[in-house]
PAGUVEX-992943 format. One record per residue: x, y, z of N, C-alpha, C in turn; residue in one letter; residue number from 1. Coordinates in pm, 1 decimal. Example, Ala and Ser with C-alpha at 12.3 -4.5 7.8 and 13.67 -1.06 7.14 Angstrom:
BEGIN
<atom <1319.0,-569.0,780.0>,<1230.0,-450.0,780.0>,<1320.0,-330.0,780.0>,A,1>
<atom <1285.0,-225.0,708.0>,<1367.0,-106.0,714.0>,<1290.0,3.0,787.0>,S,2>
//
This chain:
BEGIN
<atom <82.1,-112.5,5.6>,<3.2,-0.5,-2.0>,<101.4,127.1,2.4>,X,1>
<atom <51.8,226.6,-87.0>,<130.6,339.7,-101.4>,<104.6,422.0,17.5>,X,2>
<atom <191.1,447.4,105.7>,<164.3,535.4,225.8>,<204.1,668.4,223.1>,X,3>
<atom <304.1,679.0,124.1>,<326.2,825.1,100.9>,<255.0,885.5,-14.5>,X,4>
<atom <125.7,940.4,4.6>,<51.1,988.9,-102.1>,<86.0,1114.1,-144.9>,X,5>
<atom <186.6,1179.9,-92.4>,<251.0,1314.5,-142.7>,<343.4,1280.5,-275.3>,X,6>
<atom <362.3,1159.8,-296.1>,<417.7,1122.6,-431.1>,<333.9,1095.6,-543.5>,X,7>
<atom <207.6,1088.8,-512.2>,<96.4,1072.9,-607.5>,<65.7,1191.4,-679.0>,X,8>
<atom <78.3,1185.2,-822.1>,<55.2,1297.5,-920.0>,<-86.3,1346.5,-893.0>,X,9>
<atom <-184.5,1263.3,-872.3>,<-321.5,1301.8,-854.1>,<-337.6,1366.3,-736.2>,X,10>
<atom <-256.1,1358.5,-610.5>,<-266.9,1421.3,-498.4>,<-206.8,1558.2,-515.0>,X,11>
<atom <-99.4,1549.0,-587.0>,<-29.1,1683.3,-627.9>,<-103.8,1798.4,-709.4>,X,12>
<atom <-172.6,1726.4,-801.3>,<-274.2,1794.8,-885.2>,<-400.7,1848.8,-816.7>,X,13>
<atom <-441.4,1757.9,-719.4>,<-556.6,1801.1,-650.3>,<-507.9,1914.2,-529.4>,X,14>
<atom <-399.0,1917.8,-483.6>,<-351.0,2022.2,-411.2>,<-343.2,2165.7,-490.4>,X,15>
<atom <-292.8,2166.9,-605.5>,<-287.4,2261.7,-694.6>,<-441.2,2323.8,-728.4>,X,16>
<atom <-518.2,2226.0,-753.2>,<-659.1,2264.1,-775.2>,<-714.5,2326.7,-644.3>,X,17>
<atom <-696.2,2281.3,-526.4>,<-752.9,2326.0,-405.4>,<-699.4,2501.6,-402.1>,X,18>
<atom <-571.4,2506.6,-424.9>,<-527.2,2659.4,-432.6>,<-593.4,2741.9,-519.9>,X,19>
<atom <-619.3,2686.9,-647.8>,<-684.9,2769.3,-744.0>,<-842.2,2808.4,-707.9>,X,20>
<atom <-896.4,2690.8,-655.0>,<-1040.0,2734.0,-610.4>,<-1056.4,2822.1,-513.1>,X,21>
<atom <-958.5,2798.1,-413.8>,<-968.7,2904.5,-296.0>,<-964.7,3050.3,-365.5>,X,22>
<atom <-883.2,3059.7,-469.6>,<-847.4,3197.0,-521.9>,<-982.6,3235.5,-589.3>,X,23>
<atom <-1040.4,3149.2,-678.4>,<-1169.3,3169.8,-734.2>,<-1277.3,3209.8,-646.1>,X,24>
<atom <-1299.1,3140.5,-553.1>,<-1413.6,3154.5,-435.7>,<-1385.5,3289.2,-388.1>,X,25>
<atom <-1291.4,3351.9,-378.5>,<-1292.1,3505.5,-342.2>,<-1354.1,3604.2,-413.7>,X,26>
<atom <-1368.4,3549.2,-552.0>,<-1437.9,3646.7,-634.0>,<-1613.6,3631.4,-638.1>,X,27>
<atom <-1647.3,3540.8,-552.9>,<-1786.8,3513.5,-551.9>,<-1850.2,3636.6,-479.7>,X,28>
<atom <-1970.0,3677.6,-491.0>,<-2052.0,3771.6,-389.8>,<-2071.8,3736.4,-260.2>,X,29>
<atom <-2048.1,3820.9,-185.5>,<-2060.1,3803.0,-38.5>,<-2176.6,3736.4,-10.7>,X,30>
<atom <-2294.5,3735.1,-65.0>,<-2392.2,3667.6,-16.6>,<-2390.3,3520.4,-53.1>,X,31>
<atom <-2295.7,3474.1,-122.4>,<-2256.0,3329.0,-140.9>,<-2139.1,3280.6,-46.2>,X,32>
<atom <-2103.5,3371.7,55.9>,<-2009.1,3320.7,152.6>,<-2040.5,3206.4,210.4>,X,33>
<atom <-2170.8,3182.7,257.2>,<-2189.6,3065.6,357.0>,<-2270.7,2959.4,273.9>,X,34>
<atom <-2282.6,2968.4,127.3>,<-2347.4,2884.8,56.1>,<-2265.3,2811.4,-35.1>,X,35>
<atom <-2260.2,2858.5,-172.1>,<-2191.7,2814.9,-283.6>,<-2038.4,2806.1,-262.2>,X,36>
<atom <-1976.7,2922.7,-199.1>,<-1830.0,2922.0,-169.9>,<-1778.3,2836.5,-77.8>,X,37>
<atom <-1872.9,2811.4,36.2>,<-1842.8,2723.9,137.8>,<-1862.4,2559.3,92.6>,X,38>
<atom <-1937.5,2562.8,6.8>,<-1958.5,2407.4,-42.9>,<-1855.7,2382.1,-128.7>,X,39>
<atom <-1794.1,2499.7,-219.1>,<-1695.6,2460.3,-320.0>,<-1560.0,2417.6,-224.9>,X,40>
<atom <-1538.5,2508.6,-131.4>,<-1421.7,2486.7,-51.2>,<-1438.0,2342.5,30.2>,X,41>
<atom <-1536.1,2305.0,67.7>,<-1547.5,2159.3,136.2>,<-1531.5,2070.6,23.9>,X,42>
<atom <-1573.2,2077.9,-94.7>,<-1555.0,1983.1,-203.2>,<-1416.8,1964.3,-243.2>,X,43>
<atom <-1352.5,2072.3,-263.9>,<-1221.1,2081.7,-314.1>,<-1115.5,2023.6,-225.0>,X,44>
<atom <-1126.5,2063.0,-86.3>,<-1056.7,2009.4,3.6>,<-1063.3,1850.6,38.7>,X,45>
<atom <-1182.1,1799.0,-2.0>,<-1212.5,1663.1,11.6>,<-1145.0,1578.9,-88.1>,X,46>
<atom <-1114.1,1640.8,-200.5>,<-1042.8,1554.4,-296.5>,<-908.8,1510.7,-248.2>,X,47>
<atom <-814.1,1592.3,-224.8>,<-678.0,1556.6,-179.8>,<-670.3,1482.9,-47.0>,X,48>
<atom <-776.0,1538.0,48.2>,<-787.9,1452.5,176.5>,<-834.6,1334.0,161.7>,X,49>
<atom <-921.5,1281.9,72.6>,<-980.0,1152.9,72.0>,<-847.3,1060.2,-1.7>,X,50>
<atom <-781.8,1116.8,-94.1>,<-698.0,1051.3,-149.9>,<-572.7,1015.6,-44.5>,X,51>
<atom <-540.5,1107.8,45.6>,<-451.3,1087.0,152.5>,<-488.9,991.1,256.6>,X,52>
<atom <-617.9,1007.2,285.1>,<-675.8,900.8,367.8>,<-686.1,751.5,313.2>,X,53>
<atom <-716.4,742.4,203.3>,<-735.3,611.3,148.7>,<-591.4,548.8,138.9>,X,54>
<atom <-493.3,633.8,97.8>,<-353.4,587.4,99.9>,<-299.0,534.6,244.8>,X,55>
<atom <-353.8,605.1,329.4>,<-301.0,578.3,473.6>,<-392.6,447.9,552.3>,X,56>
<atom <-470.5,397.2,474.8>,<-552.3,272.7,529.2>,<-474.7,163.2,493.1>,X,57>
<atom <-505.6,61.3,548.8>,<-432.8,-70.9,552.9>,<-479.2,-153.1,444.5>,X,58>
<atom <-582.2,-126.8,359.6>,<-639.1,-227.7,285.4>,<-680.4,-173.4,151.1>,X,59>
<atom <-666.7,-236.9,39.2>,<-721.1,-190.8,-83.3>,<-844.0,-151.3,-85.7>,X,60>
<atom <-932.9,-215.4,-20.5>,<-1075.3,-199.5,-29.4>,<-1113.5,-65.5,41.6>,X,61>
<atom <-1046.2,-11.0,167.2>,<-1056.2,95.4,221.2>,<-1021.5,206.8,121.8>,X,62>
<atom <-897.7,199.4,49.5>,<-844.9,273.9,-32.3>,<-948.5,309.6,-148.7>,X,63>
<atom <-990.7,203.9,-209.1>,<-1093.2,201.6,-315.4>,<-1216.9,282.1,-274.4>,X,64>
<atom <-1256.1,270.0,-142.0>,<-1362.7,341.4,-86.3>,<-1330.7,507.6,-92.6>,X,65>
<atom <-1214.5,528.6,-41.1>,<-1178.3,685.3,-19.2>,<-1143.5,741.7,-167.9>,X,66>
<atom <-1098.0,660.9,-260.4>,<-1093.5,726.9,-385.1>,<-1230.1,754.8,-459.5>,X,67>
<atom <-1322.0,654.6,-430.1>,<-1462.4,701.2,-462.0>,<-1505.9,814.7,-416.0>,X,68>
<atom <-1485.2,840.3,-294.0>,<-1541.8,962.8,-212.4>,<-1457.4,1083.6,-298.7>,X,69>
<atom <-1331.2,1081.0,-292.6>,<-1277.8,1188.6,-383.7>,<-1329.8,1215.7,-520.0>,X,70>
<atom <-1345.9,1108.2,-591.7>,<-1403.3,1109.6,-727.1>,<-1564.1,1183.0,-717.7>,X,71>
<atom <-1623.4,1131.9,-616.8>,<-1761.6,1224.2,-605.8>,<-1749.1,1354.7,-554.9>,X,72>
<atom <-1644.7,1396.3,-474.3>,<-1610.4,1538.1,-450.0>,<-1583.1,1612.8,-569.6>,X,73>
<atom <-1493.5,1553.3,-660.6>,<-1454.3,1619.8,-783.0>,<-1565.4,1637.7,-861.4>,X,74>
<atom <-1668.5,1553.2,-884.2>,<-1780.9,1590.6,-974.9>,<-1869.1,1690.6,-899.7>,X,75>
<atom <-1875.2,1686.4,-761.8>,<-1957.6,1799.7,-700.0>,<-1893.7,1911.2,-736.0>,X,76>
<atom <-1768.2,1917.0,-721.6>,<-1699.2,2062.0,-759.1>,<-1726.7,2094.5,-892.8>,X,77>
<atom <-1727.3,2029.8,-977.0>,<-1729.4,2047.2,-1133.9>,<-1887.1,2106.0,-1132.2>,X,78>
<atom <-1976.3,2061.7,-1073.1>,<-2127.1,2118.1,-1087.9>,<-2111.9,2246.6,-1014.2>,X,79>
<atom <-2055.9,2277.8,-932.9>,<-2039.4,2403.4,-836.6>,<-1972.2,2511.3,-936.1>,X,80>
<atom <-1874.0,2451.5,-996.8>,<-1823.8,2546.1,-1097.1>,<-1909.9,2594.6,-1226.7>,X,81>
<atom <-1978.8,2503.1,-1258.6>,<-2048.2,2519.0,-1363.1>,<-2155.9,2613.8,-1326.6>,X,82>
<atom <-2223.2,2600.2,-1213.5>,<-2339.5,2691.4,-1162.3>,<-2267.7,2831.5,-1150.6>,X,83>
<atom <-2153.1,2856.9,-1093.6>,<-2093.3,2986.9,-1081.9>,<-2067.2,3043.4,-1216.6>,X,84>
<atom <-2034.2,2968.0,-1315.1>,<-2024.0,3025.0,-1466.6>,<-2174.4,3059.6,-1503.5>,X,85>
<atom <-2261.7,2981.5,-1492.0>,<-2399.6,3009.3,-1516.3>,<-2457.3,3129.9,-1478.0>,X,86>
<atom <-2418.4,3154.8,-1339.6>,<-2470.6,3265.4,-1275.4>,<-2375.5,3395.6,-1304.1>,X,87>
<atom <-2264.2,3372.0,-1356.9>,<-2205.2,3486.6,-1415.0>,<-2103.0,3543.9,-1286.0>,X,88>
<atom <-2086.0,3438.7,-1185.6>,<-1981.5,3475.1,-1072.2>,<-1837.7,3438.7,-1113.3>,X,89>
<atom <-1837.5,3345.9,-1202.5>,<-1699.7,3330.7,-1279.3>,<-1718.6,3324.0,-1414.9>,X,90>
<atom <-1606.8,3368.3,-1499.6>,<-1607.6,3353.7,-1625.9>,<-1505.0,3258.2,-1689.0>,X,91>
<atom <-1495.1,3229.0,-1821.5>,<-1395.5,3140.0,-1893.0>,<-1245.4,3170.7,-1853.9>,X,92>
<atom <-1207.0,3299.9,-1835.5>,<-1081.5,3331.2,-1788.0>,<-1061.9,3282.3,-1623.6>,X,93>
<atom <-1166.2,3292.9,-1541.6>,<-1134.9,3244.7,-1420.8>,<-1118.3,3085.6,-1412.8>,X,94>
<atom <-1188.3,3017.7,-1501.1>,<-1198.0,2882.7,-1500.8>,<-1077.4,2807.8,-1605.1>,X,95>
<atom <-1000.6,2902.9,-1675.3>,<-926.5,2825.7,-1754.6>,<-811.9,2742.3,-1708.0>,X,96>
<atom <-782.0,2737.2,-1598.9>,<-698.3,2645.5,-1537.3>,<-752.6,2545.1,-1442.1>,X,97>
<atom <-866.9,2570.1,-1382.6>,<-935.8,2483.9,-1295.6>,<-1012.0,2396.2,-1364.5>,X,98>
<atom <-1086.3,2408.9,-1454.2>,<-1189.4,2329.0,-1522.4>,<-1090.7,2195.6,-1579.8>,X,99>
<atom <-996.5,2239.0,-1675.8>,<-910.5,2136.7,-1724.6>,<-832.6,2045.2,-1625.6>,X,100>
<atom <-774.4,2096.4,-1524.4>,<-716.9,2039.1,-1413.3>,<-815.8,1940.5,-1340.2>,X,101>
<atom <-928.5,2003.6,-1313.3>,<-1029.3,1913.8,-1260.2>,<-1077.4,1792.2,-1334.1>,X,102>
<atom <-1083.7,1800.2,-1459.4>,<-1123.4,1718.1,-1543.5>,<-1009.4,1606.7,-1566.4>,X,103>
<atom <-889.1,1651.4,-1554.4>,<-770.0,1559.9,-1527.3>,<-754.5,1472.6,-1424.1>,X,104>
<atom <-805.2,1535.1,-1316.6>,<-809.6,1461.3,-1168.9>,<-913.3,1364.0,-1185.3>,X,105>
<atom <-1042.7,1391.7,-1228.9>,<-1129.4,1314.3,-1228.4>,<-1108.0,1192.6,-1326.1>,X,106>
<atom <-1020.3,1193.7,-1414.8>,<-981.4,1084.8,-1517.3>,<-874.6,1004.1,-1428.0>,X,107>
<atom <-773.6,1073.8,-1352.2>,<-701.7,1004.9,-1306.0>,<-745.5,910.3,-1177.7>,X,108>
<atom <-854.8,966.0,-1115.3>,<-899.9,890.4,-991.9>,<-981.3,768.4,-1059.6>,X,109>
<atom <-1039.2,782.1,-1186.3>,<-1096.8,679.3,-1237.2>,<-999.4,566.6,-1269.3>,X,110>
<atom <-895.3,607.1,-1302.2>,<-792.2,489.4,-1351.5>,<-738.5,438.7,-1232.9>,X,111>
<atom <-695.0,521.2,-1132.9>,<-644.1,462.9,-1007.9>,<-772.7,393.0,-936.2>,X,112>
<atom <-865.7,419.3,-945.1>,<-984.6,334.2,-874.5>,<-1000.9,208.0,-936.4>,X,113>
<atom <-987.6,212.5,-1070.5>,<-999.7,75.4,-1156.6>,<-863.1,2.2,-1118.3>,X,114>
<atom <-754.7,42.0,-1111.5>,<-649.6,-21.3,-1098.6>,<-658.3,-91.8,-957.7>,X,115>
<atom <-691.2,-27.5,-850.0>,<-724.4,-62.3,-718.9>,<-818.7,-176.2,-710.2>,X,116>
<atom <-925.2,-145.1,-775.7>,<-1028.8,-247.8,-762.2>,<-972.6,-409.1,-861.7>,X,117>
<atom <-903.0,-363.9,-949.1>,<-831.6,-486.1,-1013.9>,<-743.5,-555.8,-913.9>,X,118>
<atom <-650.3,-503.0,-844.1>,<-565.4,-543.5,-756.5>,<-646.2,-612.2,-639.3>,X,119>
<atom <-760.0,-550.0,-612.8>,<-848.1,-590.4,-501.2>,<-909.1,-728.8,-551.3>,X,120>
<atom <-946.7,-733.4,-684.6>,<-1002.4,-862.8,-708.4>,<-923.2,-964.5,-742.6>,X,121>
<atom <-788.4,-954.5,-760.2>,<-690.8,-1042.1,-789.1>,<-637.9,-1106.1,-654.1>,X,122>
<atom <-654.9,-1027.3,-555.8>,<-608.8,-1081.3,-405.5>,<-721.9,-1173.3,-353.2>,X,123>
<atom <-831.3,-1150.2,-407.5>,<-960.3,-1243.9,-360.1>,<-963.9,-1367.1,-416.4>,X,124>
//
């Protein structure tokens, strides 16, 4: 089990995404402070946090579970970013780094989850 999650490219990218989202959230209107912006911060922080937690667990089954949570948080964040764009809170320029990075993370989590599931099924 990979216990040093900091070496995982997907975790590194998720950390970079977190920084970018925190910057973007500052652009949201004050009335969104405890609504959409709070949800976005929770979702983005959940991605690297769950990758790290999964890597710190002692079984592939647990790792797979936390990777699924990270993936769900990534999808949640994607929806929230699209809501921000639709409401005019963020524009294409604001999202030019975050959206492609988020999509890459979603794909990487999917591949890592499949590899973990495959390893899990081969050990049973």
